[in-house]
Structures are given as C-alpha cells and as structure tokens.
C-alpha positions in Angstrom: 34.6 10.2 53.6 33.4 6.6 54.0 35.5 4.3 55.8 34.3 0.0 54.6 35.5 -2.0 57.2 36.3 -5.5 56.3 36.0 -8.5 58.7 39.5 -9.3 58.3 40.6 -5.7 59.7 41.2 -4.1 56.3 40.0 -0.6 55.8 38.6 0.6 52.5 38.7 4.3 52.0 35.7 5.8 49.9 36.2 9.5 49.0 33.8 11.6 46.7 35.5 10.7 43.5 36.3 7.0 44.6 35.0 4.7 41.6 33.1 1.7 43.0 32.2 -0.9 41.0 29.4 -3.2 41.9 29.3 -7.0 40.6 26.6 -9.9 41.0 27.0 -13.4 40.0 25.8 -14.6 36.6 25.6 -18.1 35.3 24.3 -19.7 32.2 24.8 -23.2 30.1 28.2 -21.7 29.1 29.7 -21.4 32.4 29.7 -18.9 35.8 30.8 -15.2 35.5 30.5 -12.2 37.5 28.6 -9.5 35.9 29.5 -5.6 36.5 26.3 -4.0 37.3 26.8 -0.7 38.6 30.0 1.6 38.1 29.6 5.3 39.9 31.1 7.6 42.4 29.7 9.7 45.0 30.5 12.8 42.9 28.2 11.6 40.3 30.8 11.7 37.4 29.1 8.8 35.8 25.4 9.7 36.4 23.8 12.6 34.3 20.9 12.8 36.8 23.1 12.5 39.9 24.9 9.9 41.6 22.4 7.5 43.7 25.5 6.8 46.3 25.4 10.7 46.9 22.5 10.5 50.0 22.5 13.0 53.1 23.7 10.3 55.2 26.9 9.1 53.3 26.3 5.5 55.1 22.9 4.9 53.5 24.3 5.3 49.8 27.1 3.2 50.4 25.3 0.8 52.4 22.8 0.3 49.7 25.1 0.0 47.3 27.2 -2.8 49.2 23.5 -4.6 50.2 22.4 -4.7 46.4 25.4 -6.2 45.3 27.4 -9.6 46.1 30.7 -8.4 45.2 32.9 -5.0 44.6 36.0 -3.1 43.5 37.2 0.1 43.9 38.4 1.3 40.6 37.7 -0.2 37.1 39.8 -2.7 35.6 41.3 -6.1 35.5 44.2 -5.5 38.2 41.7 -4.5 40.9 40.8 -6.4 43.6 37.3 -7.9 43.8 35.8 -7.9 47.5 33.1 -10.4 48.5 30.1 -7.9 50.4 29.8 -11.2 52.9 33.4 -10.1 54.0 31.8 -6.3 54.9 31.8 -5.8 58.7 30.8 -2.3 58.9 30.8 1.2 57.5 32.0 4.2 59.4 32.2 7.9 58.5 35.3 9.9 58.8 35.8 13.7 58.9 
C-alpha cells in the first residue's frame, strides 16, 4: 500500500484497487478547463494490457503518475476532491 503525503499533513492511502484519476490543464479560446487524462488502479481493472501503475517498486508507478499530471483525484465523479500534484510532499510504502 502507498501513502501520498501532502504538504499540509494530509495522508492519502492508495491500495491496489484505489482508482486514480490523472488531470491536466487544458485551455482554448472558449475557456479554461481541466481534462481527465488517465483513469486506472494498480490492479489493472481499467487496462487490458496491465496497469502502468503496477511496478516492482510501487513508489515508481505512483511517483510517475503524479509527476505526469498537474492534478489528480481519488476515484471518479464530481464529488471527488481534486488535489494539485504541486501539494504532494512525498510518497511512502506501508505494509
């Protein structure tokens, strides 16, 4: 299991079936938007070829996910909080 440690002290637990949504900024002449770029979990329930989050060292998959997006949410839906990746302090492994 992975813990995403935020700079404000919040700890976000990521288990193998936790849905991670990667979000990036998107703008056009019509306005400013956030665009969902990735949805998946470590177990690979969203990826036919296996999850890119599922790496030998779990920190690498989650770290790569965080560095590849400007924001993220835990789970899908309009009620899910959006975190900016710039607020992540560290990630750690918990047994």
